[in-house]
N, C-alpha and C positions, 0 to 999 in steps of 0.2 A: 660536135656534133652532126653526124651522117645523113645526107638528104638524098634517096632514090628517086629518079622521075622517071626515069625506063619503064614501060607499062607493055607487057606483050598482050594482045586479046584475041582469047583463044574463038574459036570459030566454031560457036553453039548455037548455029542461028535455027536449026529443029524445031518443029512444034513439040514443045514440052507434053507429055505421055505417049512420048513416039520413038523415044532413046532407047538402047536397049541395055539393061545393067550386067557389070561384070558376075561371075557366081560367088565372089569373096565382097562383092560391096558392101559399104556400110553409109551413112549417109549423112545430109545437112540438111538444116532444114530453115525456111525463112520464112519471117510474119511481114505480111503484103496485103495492102488494101483488096478485102474481096477472097482472101484464103491463102494458102500454104503453098510455096514452092518445095519438091525433096529430091534432092542435089545428090547423085552418086559422086563420093569424095575421092574414087579413083581415075572417074573419067570428066568429072567437073561439068557433066550435064544433067538439065533439069530431067528426072527420070517421072513426074509426074506434079499436076497441081491441083493438090484439093482445095475445092471452093467453100467459100465459107462466107454466109453474107454480113458484110460490116467491114471494118477496118481491123483486122490482127495487128494487136500492137505488139505484144512481144509471146514466144513460146521457149518452152522449156522439153526437154526429155528426160523422162524418169531415170534412176541412178542403173535400173538393170535394163535401160533402152527400149522396154515394149510398151512405153507411153507417152504420147506427149499433150504439152499441157500448153495452153493458149489463152488470152485474154482480146476480148473482142469487145470495141467501140460503134458506135454508128460509123458510118462512110463519111468523108468530107475532110477538109483542109489537107495541111501537110504533113500532120502526121508529127513524129520528135517529139520536144518538149515545149514546142508554143504553142500558147493558148491552152493551157493545164489550169492555169490559174482560174480561180471562179467558179469551178466544176461544184456542186454542191448538191444535196438533197437525196432523196433516194435514188437506187439504182433503177433502169429500167428492163425489159424486156431486150433490148437492142443493144445493153451492156450485162457481159455475161463473160464466166469463163468456161471453157470447155476441156475435155480430156477425149483425147482421138488414142487408136491402136495403131501403135507406129508400123507396125508392116501391114495391115489389111486397109489404111487410111480410114477405117469406121470409126465412125461417132460412137463415143461409149458415154458420155452423160454432161450435160448443161448443168452449171452450176451459179445461181444469181449471188453475188458476195455483197454487191456495195456498189455505189455511184462513182462511175468513169474508173474501172477496172485496169492498173497500170503491168505490173510485172508480175509472174509468178512463179515458182519455184518449189521444187521437192526436196523431202527430207531424206538425207544421205541415207534412214535404215528405212526408206519408203512409207513412214508411217501418215507422215502428215503430207500435202501441198497447199502454201499459203499463198494466197493474193492481195496485195496491197488494192486499197481501195481511194484512189487522191480524192474524189469527190467528200468520201464521209471521214476522211481522216481516221483508219484503222485497218487491219488487217486479219483476213479472215483466215481463219483457219480449217483445214476439209478433210476430213476421216479417208484418207484411201480403201477402207472397208467397206465403209459404207456412201463415199462422194458426198456426205453431206456438210455442211459448215457447222463446226462440234464448239466452236471459240470465235469472238470477234474481239479484239484488243485495238482499243486507243491508242494510237500513234502523236507526233506529232503534224505538223501544218502540211499536207500535201507529198502524204507518204508514196514515191515510184519506186525505183529501183532495188534489190533486195537481195543477198545473198545467205547462206545458212552454213553454220559450223561443220568441218566433217564430221562432228561427233554428235551430228544432229540435236543439239544445246541450247542453240543461239543462234539467232535472226538478227542481222544489223540492215535495216531499212534506213534508205537515204530520205529525208522530210525534203522536197525541193522546193517549198512556200518557206522555209524559215533554214536556219543554219546549222542542224543536229541533224544525228544519225539517231535513230531509235533501236535500243538494245531490250531485242527480246527473249524471255529467258522462255523455253519452249518446255520446259516441267513444271514451272509455274503457271505458264501460260500467261502473262503480263510484261507489261513493259517495267525493266527494270531502272534503266538510266539514260539518258539522253548525251551522248557525246557532240559537243562543239566543233565545227571541223571548217566550215569556212561557209563564202555565199552560194546559194543554189545545189547544195549538192543534189547528183541524179539519179545514179546508180553507186553500188558496192563491191567493193572484192573483199575476199576475208583467206587469209592462209593457213594451208593444215593443218598448221599447230596452233591456230586461234590466236596468233600473237599479234599479228600483224592487219590492220583494217585497212582501204584505202574506198576513198570516196572520190566521183571526178564534181568539180566545182567548175560550175559552165558559165557563172559570170565573172571568174577568176581565171581562166583558162589556165586552170592548174589542177592537180592531182593532188589529192591531200595523203599522206601517208601518218596512219595515227597507230601508237604504241598503245594497244587495248589496255593494258594495268595502269600504265600511269597517264593517258589520256593524251600523253602531247603528241602536236602535231608537226609536223614539215611538209612544206608543199614544195611541188616541183613544176616549174611551167611545161606545158604543154602546147598545143595549140589552139586556136578558135572554137568555142563553144563546144568543151569536152562533152560526149553524150554517154557512151556505155564503156566500161572496162572490163579488162579481163587478166582474173591471173593464171599464168601457165601452169600445168600439173606438178613440174619440179617447184613450185614457190619462185623462181630468180628474178621472172620478169615479170610485169604490168604494164598491159596494152591497151591503149588507150584512143579510142574512135574520137575523131575532132569534127564534129558537122556544123556547126557555126550556125547560122539561119538561113532561111527558105531565100530571103532577100538576098543575105552576104555568106553564102556557103562555102563550109571548109573543105577540104580535099586532104586529109591528111589524118596520117596513124603514128601515137607516140610509144617507141619502146623505152619503157622505163625500168630502172636495175633498179631490185626493190634493197640491197646491200647498200649500195654506196645513194642511193636514193637522187640518181642523177638519168635524164633524159638522155640515152643515146642513142637514139638513131630516129631520123623523123623519114615516112615513106609516103611519098604519094601516091593516094588510092581514089576515087569518084568520088563526087559532088557529093556532100551532105554525109557523110561516113557516121553512121550510128550505132548499129550493134554489132559485136566483135565475140569472136570465141576464138582458142587455140586446139589443133588437133589432140590427143591423147598422147601420142608420143612424140607432142613440141617442135613438129616440122612444120607445120602450117600454120599459119594465121587466117580466118575467115573474116572479112569484114562487109557489112550491106551498106549499099552508098542510094540512099533515100534519093535523090534528086535525079540519080542517072539512070535508077532499076536495074540494078546490078550488085555481085558480087566482089569483090577483090580479095584475090588468095596471093598469099604473101609467104615469100619463103623465108624462114626464120634463119636459117645461116645465114643466107644472102642479105637477108633485109633489103627485097624488092619485092614485088608482084611479078609473078611468073604468069598468071591467067585472071582472064576478067568475064565474068559468067552472067549472060539475062537471065535475071528472075523477074519476078513479078511487080504491081505498080508499088510503088512507095513501100521498099522493105523496110522493117523496123527490126525485129530482134530477130535473132539467131541462135541454133543452137545445134548442136554434134552430137553425134554417137559415139 
């Protein structure tokens, strides 16, 4: 296994919102305590900070890059996955999903889906956006034409991270308070089965052909790799307390952010070869590695470091951190255009 510990920190100490962006800029966004950081992919500078009341736990961009969706919970705590158990009852006005214009940063709609909204993901056909409600053990389906909840589907206990198949037919939801992933048929609008994956699954990923499912197993320090047809599970050891996982666009590698805990944080990303089912590199990043995403061209990995308030930018070919970006407080989720 390869380990890289040399890290170059960028000189990006300017105030957010006062940086000049390149003419052909695209952006990545981080979910923070009190808002969203918008970062230029060419300069790795924070261009703007979008203020939001509460903790933004997850952020996702729509397939056509026009809209960003977020989930918001009341401020406080360390974020991540500590303390999620025990949330129940009905959602409050301080717990909601919201949609923003990705270009103007203007609020489009706030949506009250349920108790402790966790992750938000758009279908590839942009017909729906789904929000997992950890406290209510269900997922809300929101119509993208009306921005209204059109269906609430029961899941397993503690639904958290999810991904949707490329054909927009199925959602795969990690149930963090049990050992399963719920498979949601979006045509039937119901849970059709649960796949047993292992202890405390946090987030999922699905290959473009829909044949291979992955899930981080937080208490096993492993990534579950699942054959969807047979439901056979193979496990690959990763770092301490894995949080999010992201499959790059060519389906060759899955990237795992190892968060650890607030008292005992981890600071690594594990690169997993999905064909050989082996961990082939471990890259040292910041403390509390949590959210993770790759660029569309598979040249870079971006990971939020919750306890350092930074994003590490990893060169995929070199398997090393090339830049560290200062962002908002307690960065959780991350998404990229």
